[in-house]
N, C-alpha and C positions, 0 to 999 in steps of 0.2 A: 471611518476606517473601513476598509474592505478586506474581505477574505481572499486568500490565495486560491487560484484554480488548481485542484488536484487532478493528476492524471495517474491512474493505477499502473504504473510501470515501475520496474526495479531499476533504480539508478545505479550505474556501476561505481559512483563514489559520491561523496559529499564534499563540496566546495569548501576550502579553507581560506577565510579571508586573509589577505596579505596586507602588510603595513603600507604598502604602495597603492591599495585599491582606493579608488575615490568613493566617498560615501554617496550612494545614489539609491533612493527608495523607488517605489513604483512596482508595477507588475512585473517587469523585466529588470529591475534595479539589482545590482550586484548584492545589496543588502539583504535581498529576499531569496537569492539563489540556494544557499543551504537549507533555508527553512522549506522552500519549495521541494527540494529533492527529498528531504525527510518526510514531508507530507505525501509525496508520491510513493515512496516506499511503503509507508503506513497503509495508504489506500490499496496498494498491491497486496500486502500481507492480509489485509481484512478480506479482500476478494478471494485470495487463495485459501484462508481459513474456512470461509463459507463454501467455496467448492470442495474441499476435502471432508467438511461436516456433511454435506449432501451425500458424498460418495459413500461415507460411513453409514449413514442413515439408510440409504438404498440397500447396502449389503447386509445390514442388521435385518431388514425386512425380508430379503431373500432368504437368509440363513434361517429365519424364524418359520418361514412358509415351507422350507424344505425339510427341517427336522422337526416340526410340530408333531406331536402325537395325534394320530387320527382315530 
């Protein structure tokens, strides 16, 4: 069993399987499409949270340096 390759992008939507869809696995199989889309969104969210956390940490350090009693 292999893992899906994740790309940190925000997917516009998540595919809904239709009753007419043929069952097909594999990297580009339709059965993996919604799972891959959700994995991509999760990867994107993780990257965004790390970026925001870094910005907050940088701003905290700047504020501490500016307002520290000397």
